[in-house]
Phi, psi and omega in degrees: 000136175257133177237141181214141178241134181234130174260124183227097180301131177101355186298326186296347178295135186307318180296321180292320176299316179294322177294319177300313180302318178294318176298319184284337177294342177277353182233072184293345181280354182247125174268148181210156176219133183255133175253094187287339179291333186236009178059038182245150172233130176256123183251145171229134172227150186283329181210159177290146180102348181293323177206155177260165178302322179296322178293316177298317176301318181296325175308312182283322179293330178293339179253015174080024180247150175254105186282147173235119181281127187264135176074199184277129177280129182301145176297143179096353175264000000 
């Protein structure tokens, strides 16, 4: 299992949360959990290659947020 944590300042705004949900509905193979108190999103994927780091970055930039990947990014992303 691959885990990744993303900090996205401004995520807690209701409109941003709704847009993120809409983006993530297109990727059912990726599980995610949002911590709105800290503007964090926790991602889980079963295998490498499900999504690229650039695609994850694009999800956030499309809704006007600047993501910051927390900790070590797993190899293969």
